[in-house]
ZAMARGU-4260 file (C-alpha; in steps of 0.2 Angstrom, whole numbers, plus 5000, padded with zeros to 4 digits):
<rodrens>
0) 4979/4894/5139 | 4998/4895/5138 | 5010/4894/5124 | 5028/4890/5116 | 5037/4898/5104
5) 5048/4888/5092 | 5062/4899/5086 | 5066/4890/5070 | 5059/4876/5062 | 5063/4869/5043
10) 5049/4866/5031 | 5054/4856/5014 | 5048/4857/4998 | 5046/4844/4985 | 5064/4854/4975
15) 5073/4850/4992 | 5074/4870/4997 | 5070/4873/5015 | 5058/4887/5023 | 5060/4895/5039
20) 5047/4895/5050 | 5044/4902/5068 | 5028/4895/5077 | 5019/4899/5091 | 5011/4882/5097
25) 4997/4882/5113 | 5002/4870/5123 | 4995/4854/5123 | 4993/4854/5107 | 5000/4837/5101
30) 4985/4830/5112 | 4971/4841/5105 | 4976/4846/5088 | 4972/4866/5086 | 4969/4876/5068
35) 4984/4885/5062 | 4988/4903/5056 | 5001/4906/5041 | 5008/4921/5036 | 5020/4917/5023
40) 5032/4936/5020 | 5049/4940/5013 | 5051/4952/5025 | 5062/4944/5038 | 5055/4933/5052
45) 5070/4935/5063 | 5071/4954/5063 | 5062/4961/5052 | 5042/4959/5058 | 5046/4952/5072
50) 5042/4966/5082 | 5022/4963/5074 | 5023/4946/5076 | 5029/4948/5094 | 5011/4957/5098
55) 5001/4947/5087 | 5005/4927/5088 | 5004/4926/5105 | 4985/4929/5107 | 4983/4918/5093
60) 4992/4903/5101 | 4984/4909/5118 | 4965/4907/5111 | 4970/4891/5104 | 4980/4892/5087
65) 4996/4888/5080 | 5005/4904/5074 | 5015/4900/5056 | 5027/4914/5053 | 5036/4907/5038
70) 5049/4916/5027 | 5049/4915/5007 | 5061/4908/4996 | 5077/4916/4997 | 5072/4928/5011
75) 5077/4929/5030 | 5082/4912/5034 | 5075/4902/5019 | 5085/4893/5007 | 5085/4900/4988
80) 5083/4914/4979 | 5067/4925/4978 | 5062/4928/4960 | 5049/4942/4959 | 5033/4947/4968
85) 5018/4935/4969 | 5025/4923/4955 | 5016/4907/4953 | 5034/4898/4962 | 5028/4908/4978
90) 5010/4904/4977 | 5014/4885/4973 | 5028/4886/4987 | 5013/4891/4999 | 5002/4878/4995
95) 5015/4866/4998 | 5017/4873/5016 | 4998/4872/5019 | 5002/4856/5016 | 5015/4856/5029
100) 5003/4863/5042 | 4992/4849/5039 | 5001/4834/5039 | 5009/4839/5057 | 5005/4829/5072
105) 4997/4846/5082 | 4985/4850/5064 | 4967/4850/5066 | 4968/4852/5046 | 4962/4869/5046
110) 4974/4882/5042 | 4968/4902/5041 | 4980/4915/5031 | 4981/4932/5033 | 4994/4946/5032
115) 4996/4965/5029 | 5002/4973/5012 | 5013/4956/5002 | 5003/4945/5017 | 4988/4952/5011
120) 4989/4951/4991 | 4995/4933/4994 | 4984/4926/5007 | 4969/4932/4994 | 4979/4926/4979
125) 4983/4908/4987 | 4964/4905/4993 | 4959/4909/4976 | 4968/4891/4972 | 4956/4883/4983
130) 4968/4870/4994 | 4954/4862/5005 | 4963/4866/5023 | 4962/4884/5020 | 4945/4889/5027
135) 4946/4909/5028 | 4958/4925/5025 | 4960/4941/5034 | 4970/4952/5022 | 4975/4969/5026
140) 4980/4983/5016 | 4981/4973/5000 | 4973/4973/4982 | 4961/4963/4973 | 4966/4972/4956
145) 4989/4971/4955 | 4988/4985/4942 | 4977/4999/4947 | 4980/4998/4966 | 4996/4994/4971
150) 5014/5003/4970 | 5018/5002/4953 | 5003/5010/4942 | 4989/5016/4945 | 4974/5018/4930
155) 4990/5021/4920 | 5000/5033/4929 | 5018/5028/4935 | 5020/5029/4952 | 5037/5034/4959
160) 5033/5019/4974 | 5038/5007/4958 | 5057/5015/4962 | 5058/5016/4978 | 5049/4999/4982
165) 5061/4991/4969 | 5074/4999/4979 | 5069/4993/4995 | 5067/4974/4989 | 5085/4976/4982
170) 5089/4980/4999 | 5079/4968/5009 | 5082/4952/4996 | 5101/4958/4998 | 5102/4954/5019
175) 5112/4941/5023 | 5103/4923/5035 | 5106/4923/5053 | 5119/4910/5056 | 5114/4908/5073
180) 5097/4898/5062 | 5108/4892/5047 | 5125/4889/5055 | 5141/4889/5042 | 5129/4887/5026
185) 5125/4908/5030 | 5139/4913/5018 | 5135/4903/5005 | 5115/4906/5006 | 5120/4924/5006
190) 5131/4924/4990 | 5118/4914/4981 | 5105/4925/4985 | 5117/4943/4982 | 5121/4934/4963
195) 5102/4930/4959 | 5093/4943/4965 | 5082/4951/4953 | 5081/4970/4953 | 5061/4968/4951
200) 5059/4984/4943 | 5066/4979/4927 | 5051/4967/4925 | 5039/4977/4931 | 5042/4992/4918
205) 5043/4978/4903 | 5024/4979/4909 | 5015/4996/4908 | 5000/4993/4901 | 4988/4980/4913
210) 4992/4965/4904 | 4993/4944/4908 | 5008/4950/4919 | 4995/4958/4931 | 4980/4949/4929
215) 4989/4937/4937 | 4987/4935/4957 | 4971/4950/4952 | 4957/4941/4962 | 4945/4951/4952
220) 4949/4942/4936 | 4935/4929/4944 | 4928/4936/4960 | 4915/4920/4958 | 4929/4907/4960
225) 4934/4914/4976 | 4931/4901/4989 | 4931/4906/5007 | 4927/4920/5018 | 4938/4936/5019
230) 4938/4950/5029 | 4947/4965/5021 | 4953/4979/5032 | 4963/4996/5024 | 4966/5012/5030
235) 4961/5030/5025 | 4980/5036/5026 | 4986/5022/5014 | 4987/5017/4999 | 4974/5001/4999
240) 4958/5011/5003 | 4950/5006/4986 | 4952/4985/4992 | 4938/4982/5004 | 4923/4992/4992
245) 4929/4981/4978 | 4931/4966/4987 | 4912/4966/4993 | 4908/4971/4978 | 4916/4958/4969
250) 4914/4944/4984 | 4896/4950/4991 | 4892/4941/5006 | 4907/4930/5007 | 4918/4948/5013
255) 4918/4958/5027 | 4927/4975/5027 | 4932/4988/5042 | 4942/5003/5036 | 4949/5015/5049
260) 4960/5029/5051 | 4975/5022/5047 | 4991/5020/5040 | 5001/5006/5032 | 5000/4996/5051
265) 4989/4981/5058 | 4974/4991/5068 | 4978/4986/5085 | 4995/4998/5085 | 4991/5008/5069
270) 4990/5029/5069 | 4980/5039/5068 | 4971/5034/5084 | 4957/5027/5088 | 4963/5010/5086
275) 4954/4994/5086 | 4954/4977/5095 | 4962/4967/5079 | 4967/4953/5089 | 4949/4951/5097
280) 4942/4955/5078 | 4952/4940/5070 | 4950/4927/5085 | 4932/4929/5083 | 4934/4928/5064
285) 4945/4912/5066 | 4933/4904/5078 | 4919/4905/5066 | 4928/4899/5052 | 4944/4885/5059
290) 4933/4881/5074 | 4915/4881/5067 | 4911/4892/5084 | 4894/4898/5081 | 4897/4917/5085
295) 4888/4927/5073 | 4903/4931/5062 | 4894/4929/5047 | 4881/4942/5051 | 4893/4956/5053
300) 4888/4972/5045 | 4896/4968/5028 | 4904/4988/5030 | 4912/4995/5046 | 4921/5009/5043
305) 4928/5027/5052 | 4920/5045/5045 | 4933/5057/5047 | 4927/5073/5053 | 4937/5087/5048
310) 4957/5080/5052 | 4967/5096/5050 | 4983/5092/5042 | 4998/5093/5056 | 5015/5088/5058
315) 5011/5073/5068 | 4991/5065/5066 | 4991/5056/5082 | 4970/5055/5083 | 4957/5061/5068
320) 4940/5066/5074 | 4925/5053/5069 | 4915/5040/5072 | 4913/5022/5065 | 4899/5017/5055
325) 4889/5002/5052 | 4882/4997/5034 | 4874/4980/5034 | 4874/4975/5015 | 4884/4989/5004
330) 4877/4994/4988 | 4877/5006/4974 | 4877/5023/4988 | 4865/5037/4981 | 4875/5049/4974
335) 4877/5071/4975 | 4881/5078/4959 | 4891/5095/4960 | 4892/5101/4941 | 4906/5115/4935
340) 4899/5133/4937 | 4905/5152/4931 | 4918/5157/4941 | 4924/5140/4944 | 4910/5136/4958
345) 4904/5119/4960 | 4884/5116/4963 | 4871/5105/4963 | 4861/5112/4948 | 4870/5117/4931
350) 4874/5136/4929 | 4866/5144/4914 | 4883/5153/4913 | 4893/5136/4914 | 4900/5137/4898
355) 4918/5141/4902 | 4935/5136/4894 | 4948/5133/4906 | 4966/5131/4904 | 4977/5119/4915
360) 4995/5116/4913 | 5004/5114/4930 | 5022/5116/4933 | 5028/5097/4933 | 5035/5099/4953
365) 5015/5102/4957 | 5011/5089/4971 | 5025/5091/4985 | 5012/5091/4997 | 5005/5073/4993
370) 5014/5062/5006 | 5019/5046/5001 | 5008/5031/4992 | 5007/5020/5008 | 5013/5028/5023
375) 5020/5020/5038 | 5020/5035/5050 | 5009/5047/5053 | 5021/5064/5050 | 5024/5071/5033
380) 5020/5055/5025 | 5003/5060/5024 | 4994/5072/5014 | 4998/5089/5023 | 4989/5106/5019
385) 4985/5107/4999 | 4987/5126/4997 | 5003/5123/4991 | 4997/5111/4978 | 4982/5121/4973
390) 4993/5135/4968 | 4996/5125/4952 | 4980/5118/4950 | 4963/5123/4945 | 4952/5124/4956
395) 4933/5122/4958 | 4924/5128/4974 | 4908/5127/4982 | 4901/5140/4991 | 4901/5138/5011
400) 4891/5123/5018 | 4874/5126/5030 | 4873/5109/5032 | 4886/5093/5034 | 4889/5083/5020
405) 4895/5064/5025 | 4901/5053/5012 | 4906/5033/5009 | 4914/5024/4993 | 4923/5031/4979
410) 4921/5049/4971 | 4920/5050/4953 | 4923/5063/4940 | 4917/5065/4923 | 4921/5081/4911
415) 4927/5086/4894 | 4943/5090/4889 | 4955/5094/4874 | 4974/5090/4873 | 4987/5101/4866
420) 4998/5085/4865 | 4998/5067/4862 | 5000/5063/4880 | 4998/5067/4898 | 4992/5066/4915
425) 4976/5072/4924 | 4975/5071/4942 | 4959/5075/4954 | 4957/5079/4973 | 4944/5082/4984
430) 4948/5093/4996 | 4942/5100/5011 | 4942/5118/5017 | 4943/5123/5033 | 4938/5142/5038
435) 4953/5150/5039 | 4960/5141/5025 | 4969/5126/5029 | 4966/5113/5017 | 4962/5093/5020
440) 4966/5080/5006 | 4951/5070/5006 | 4952/5059/4991 | 4963/5060/4974 | 4961/5051/4960
445) 4973/5049/4943 | 4971/5046/4925 | 4986/5043/4911 | 4974/5050/4897 | 4978/5037/4884
450) 4972/5025/4897 | 4954/5034/4896 | 4946/5018/4885 | 4955/5006/4898 | 4971/5001/4906
455) 4974/4984/4893 | 4974/4995/4876 | 4980/5013/4878 | 4979/5026/4864 | 4987/5042/4860
460) 4977/5058/4861 | 4972/5067/4845 | 4978/5086/4849 | 4964/5098/4847 | 4951/5085/4849
465) 4939/5085/4864 | 4938/5070/4872 | 4924/5065/4885 | 4935/5056/4902 | 4929/5049/4919
470) 4940/5048/4936 | 4936/5037/4952 | 4945/5045/4966 | 4950/5034/4980 | 4939/5028/4991
475) 4935/5037/5006 | 4922/5042/5022 | 4920/5060/5026 | 4909/5073/5036 | 4911/5089/5028
480) 4908/5102/5041 | 4893/5117/5040 | 4904/5131/5037 | 4918/5121/5027 | 4920/5123/5007
485) 4922/5108/4997 | 4935/5110/4983 | 4941/5101/4967 | 4958/5103/4962 | 4965/5099/4944
490) 4981/5097/4939 | 4991/5089/4926 | 5006/5085/4939 | 5006/5075/4955 | 5025/5073/4956
495) 5034/5063/4965 | 5020/5052/4967 | 5015/5052/4949 | 5028/5052/4937 | 5027/5065/4924
500) 5019/5058/4905 | 5032/5061/4892 | 5026/5080/4888 | 5024/5094/4900 | 5008/5099/4886
505) 4993/5107/4896 | 4973/5102/4893 | 4960/5113/4890 | 4943/5109/4902 | 4927/5113/4897
510) 4918/5119/4914 | 4901/5115/4908 | 4906/5098/4907 | 4912/5094/4926 | 4901/5082/4936
515) 4908/5078/4952 | 4898/5062/4959 | 4899/5063/4980 | 4895/5045/4989 | 4883/5048/5000
520) 4883/5040/5018 | 4864/5039/5020 | 4858/5031/5036 | 4872/5021/5040 | 4870/5017/5060
525) 4883/5024/5072 | 4892/5010/5081 | 4907/5009/5096 | 4922/4997/5092 | 4932/4990/5106
530) 4948/4996/5108 | 4964/4985/5110 | 4964/4981/5128 | 4985/4982/5128 | 4988/5001/5120
535) 5005/4998/5116 | 5008/4978/5111 | 5024/4981/5101 | 5038/4975/5113 | 5053/4986/5117
540) 5070/4981/5110 | 5088/4987/5115 | 5093/5004/5107 | 5109/5006/5102 | 5108/5021/5089
545) 5092/5032/5088 | 5080/5031/5074 | 5078/5047/5063 | 5067/5055/5051 | 5068/5067/5037
550) 5056/5075/5024 | 5061/5090/5015 | 5055/5101/4997 | 5069/5110/4993 | 5066/5123/4977
555) 5083/5131/4970 | 5078/5148/4962 | 5095/5150/4953 | 5095/5133/4945 | 5076/5130/4941
560) 5076/5113/4950 | 5064/5107/4964 | 5072/5093/4975 | 5062/5080/4988 | 5071/5071/5001
565) 5066/5058/5012 | 5077/5051/5026 | 5071/5036/5036 | 5084/5029/5049 | 5078/5015/5058
570) 5090/5017/5073 | 5101/5002/5078 | 5090/4991/5088 | 5094/4974/5097 | 5083/4958/5101
575) 5084/4955/5118 | 5081/4935/5115 | 5094/4937/5099 | 5107/4947/5103 | 5106/4953/5084
580) 5104/4972/5080 | 5099/4977/5065 | 5098/4993/5057 | 5092/5001/5040 | 5093/5019/5032
585) 5083/5025/5015 | 5089/5040/5007 | 5080/5047/4994 | 5081/5061/4981 | 5067/5067/4967
590) 5072/5080/4956 | 5061/5088/4942 | 5064/5106/4935 | 5046/5114/4935 | 5045/5117/4918
595) 5053/5101/4911 | 5045/5084/4913 | 5060/5076/4905 | 5073/5084/4918 | 5065/5072/4932
600) 5076/5058/4942 | 5074/5047/4957 | 5088/5039/4965 | 5085/5027/4981 | 5100/5024/4991
605) 5097/5007/5006 | 5109/5005/5019 | 5108/4989/5030 | 5118/4982/5046 | 5116/4966/5054
610) 5129/4963/5069 | 5130/4952/5081 | 5147/4949/5095 | 5161/4944/5081 | 5149/4946/5066
615) 5142/4957/5057 | 5136/4961/5039 | 5132/4976/5029 | 5124/4982/5011 | 5123/4998/5001
620) 5110/4997/4989 | 5108/5010/4972 | 5094/5013/4962 | 5090/5024/4948 | 5079/5032/4938
625) 5079/5045/4924 | 5069/5048/4906 | 5069/5054/4890 | 5053/5059/4881 | 5052/5039/4874
630) 5062/5028/4886 | 5062/5024/4904 | 5082/5025/4911 | 5085/5013/4926 | 5100/5006/4934
635) 5105/4999/4952 | 5119/4992/4964 | 5122/4980/4977 | 5138/4979/4986 | 5139/4966/5002
640) 5153/4970/5015 | 5156/4955/5029 | 5162/4967/5042 | 5172/4979/5031 | 5177/4969/5016
645) 5167/4971/5002 | 5162/4951/4996 | 5150/4953/4981 | 5146/4969/4972 | 5132/4966/4955
650) 5124/4981/4944 | 5111/4982/4933 | 5106/4996/4919 | 5092/4995/4907 | 5085/5008/4891
655) 5066/5001/4893 | 5056/5010/4881 | 5040/5020/4886 | 5023/5014/4882 | 5009/5028/4880
660) 5016/5031/4899
</rodrens>
């Protein structure tokens, strides 16, 4: 089936706000109505997500689906001002968009919703609102628990991605709409969003524990009420790897999951390879639930996962060794329990000499090999060789493995520790040690010790009093090869991914209490998953300036300061059909003194450019964070330019009390 692209159409909401949509329409849809696939994002359909949209929606249209890619309020060419992440207004707007789709003459009345990251989040959230036309969703790199599995907080720990993402959103939302779409109204629309856009970090830091703000939009609050089939997809190299397992445990047979080796990208063009035929998988899903085709999608294995087979850290992980497996019906896996023993060993049986008490106080700059919380490229954004971080950690190690161990699911660590201060973080990493000593991070988990009893009501530690703690590490699918060693690395710092607790105090670990439980793979069958028919589906745009990336760690031995620097430059690229050239540059630096957690600072700068012959706009934004023992100190600025002339400037500055964090 052939299709037609409608570059822009307007969807008018009940309050008069117009949202901008790009459509991919199967030819003949007016005569034979078709289902629609909706993706609802703030990432600018005109220039932000256009490459991936153009690598995806034509295939859907050729399979008989209308692709509807909509910019949410206040983003791209849509009118109004954004009011935050996944807000009630955003979700209400999405419901109105579905109403609009159903009312179109080309619509069959059946709608599917999908997306990765923001779109993966809100398709689950919108589905939970039970619009009768929304029949199924495909959610990639998303969450069912906004507090514990997103870029803000993780088990009570404050993630540096909280600042990074607030800075990203400030840069994205400060960009102008395209006059080729909105006409002469572009500047008034731009100035309205520049004046009204929030610095989202303010709101996020006002909610440092798991309260109603985070429960809103977390479908785990009512799994039983979730109404539609959900295909949930994630990548082991990404930060959202827990979601598929939480989804199937909560949604039961309504959910199917698929986890590959990938970063935060759609699987038909993601890294590391192998990729999978996402387009074919999605069309199978849509055919079953939107066209009622009896194709067996409902009896697919509940879990399909790629079991990594000893990948090595590298400057670029283009392809990871492993195999695909299937679990028809997921249930709690059998656990292999390894216990702490004398000499910081791990073994299946408790040691008679296990009663060691081991003091741990990591340098505050431990963690520089962690990579990003969520990764977009298979380079230094992925976790590197763990030996450097292990130097600041308490390490337990199993003997050389005589046989392979294969795991799938979330490892769990339990132990008893005695804190020397009222606050602190504990980080656990599961590491695969290769015969030559190179160390691959398999999974990690974090715990703000004030959240040891839950995330809703944190409690200070009592110095000198032993407390039991439990950490669920992130889900993983991994094969430890014979001849390798299994390592557990514990630290009280994991900077810059985790921002430091206010006190730099250490903890004493009761080695005899330590138990590491590994979820065994069992007898899951090996399967083949088709790879994409087109190995390079992304379109090619016109390059005017090349992209660049840089990630460095500098340890100033004279000043006693460690600096972690990130530079990401997209380059300047022109869309060949629209003539619009865009560029975004992220320049981010984190600093800390290894002996002073309160010295932590973060600064994230973005420059954005939009250029067409006779028209140019740019923005410069910066977001900063520092801390005292009692407060987070945050500030931001957004400056907008038309050509070389400054047209708007806005600043924010707040001091927000730390809440057991």
